[in-house]
C-alpha positions in Angstrom: 22.8 -4.0 15.8 21.6 -4.6 19.3 22.8 -8.0 20.5 22.7 -9.6 23.9 20.3 -6.9 25.2 17.4 -8.1 27.2 16.7 -4.8 28.8 13.0 -3.7 28.9 12.0 -2.1 25.7 15.1 -3.4 23.8 15.4 -6.2 21.3 18.2 -8.7 20.9 18.6 -8.3 17.1 20.8 -8.0 14.1 19.8 -6.0 11.0 22.4 -5.8 8.2 22.1 -2.9 5.8 23.7 -3.6 2.4 24.2 -1.5 -0.7 21.1 -1.7 -3.0 22.9 -0.8 -6.3 26.2 -1.3 -8.0 28.9 -3.9 -8.2 28.9 -4.6 -4.4 25.1 -5.1 -4.4 25.3 -7.5 -7.4 27.9 -9.6 -5.5 26.2 -9.5 -2.1 22.5 -9.6 -2.8 22.1 -13.2 -3.6 20.4 -15.8 -1.5 23.5 -17.9 -0.8 25.6 -14.9 0.1 23.0 -13.5 2.5 22.5 -17.0 4.0 26.2 -17.1 4.8 26.1 -13.6 6.3 23.1 -14.3 8.5 24.5 -17.6 9.6 27.7 -15.8 10.7 25.7 -13.1 12.5 23.7 -15.8 14.4 26.9 -17.8 15.2 28.7 -14.7 16.5 26.0 -12.8 18.3 23.1 -15.2 19.1 20.4 -12.7 18.4 16.7 -13.4 18.9 16.1 -12.4 15.3 18.1 -11.2 12.4 17.2 -10.2 8.9 18.7 -9.3 5.5 16.9 -7.9 2.6 15.0 -5.1 1.2 15.0 -1.8 3.1 12.3 -0.6 0.7 10.1 -3.4 1.9 10.8 -2.6 5.5 9.9 1.1 5.0 6.7 0.4 2.9 5.4 -2.4 5.2 6.4 -1.2 8.7 5.8 -3.4 11.6 4.0 -2.2 14.8 6.4 -1.1 17.6 5.1 -4.1 19.6 6.3 -6.7 17.0 9.4 -8.6 18.1 10.9 -8.5 14.6 10.4 -7.5 11.0 10.0 -10.0 8.1 12.2 -9.7 5.1 13.9 -11.7 2.3 15.9 -13.7 4.9 14.7 -13.7 8.4 16.2 -15.6 11.3 14.2 -16.5 14.4 15.7 -17.9 17.6 14.0 -20.9 19.2 13.6 -18.5 22.2 10.8 -16.9 20.2 9.0 -20.1 19.3 8.9 -22.6 16.5 8.4 -21.6 12.9 5.3 -23.3 11.3 5.3 -24.9 7.9 5.4 -22.2 5.2 4.3 -22.2 1.5 6.6 -22.8 -1.4 8.9 -21.4 -2.6 9.8 -20.4 1.0 12.6 -22.5 2.5 13.1 -23.1 6.2 16.6 -24.1 7.4 17.9 -24.7 10.9 20.9 -22.8 12.1 22.7 -25.1 14.5 20.4 -25.7 17.5 19.7 -22.0 17.8 16.9 -21.2 15.5 15.4 -21.1 12.0 16.3 -19.2 8.9 13.3 -18.4 6.6 14.3 -17.7 3.0 11.2 -16.2 1.2 12.5 -16.7 -2.4 15.7 -17.9 -4.0 15.8 -14.9 -6.4 16.5 -11.4 -5.3 13.5 -10.1 -3.3 12.2 -6.8 -4.4 9.3 -4.7 -3.2 8.5 -3.9 -6.9 7.6 -7.6 -7.5 4.0 -8.1 -6.4 4.5 -11.8 -6.1 7.3 -11.2 -3.6 5.2 -8.8 -1.6 2.2 -11.2 -1.6 4.4 -14.0 -0.4 5.9 -11.9 2.4 2.5 -10.8 3.6 1.2 -14.5 3.5 4.3 -15.7 5.5 3.8 -12.7 7.9 0.2 -13.8 8.5 1.3 -17.4 9.2 3.9 -16.3 11.6 1.3 -14.1 13.4 -1.0 -17.1 13.7 1.9 -19.0 15.2 2.4 -16.3 17.8 5.8 -15.2 16.5 4.7 -11.7 15.4 1.9 -9.4 16.2 -1.2 -9.5 13.9 -1.3 -6.8 11.3 -3.2 -3.7 12.4 -4.5 -2.7 8.9 
């Protein structure tokens, strides 16, 4: 976690790594639980972006070093980065206080093994790139 940092070459971000298997994962890896966690991270640390979700997705679909953030199951973007455009269903967009926007890709557990999840994430990524919130994909 790197919060409150605006030094050149640094990001003001929160990334939460959670267990992917077992009883703890079953309890934590739900959309409502992750929404609460991300809301708490935003309230406490005011990052420019935060995410919670699949580390497998982040590893398989790496963002360029120049991108300000990585998209995942739940992604928070501060209003400092810009405004989130309308996104396709089943994506939900929720404000977090007056600070930013929480993007929830899907209500069920996001997995990289689900081609519909990956296609939705790539589509949302494309829309965010068009809105100037993330760098266009290089491949």
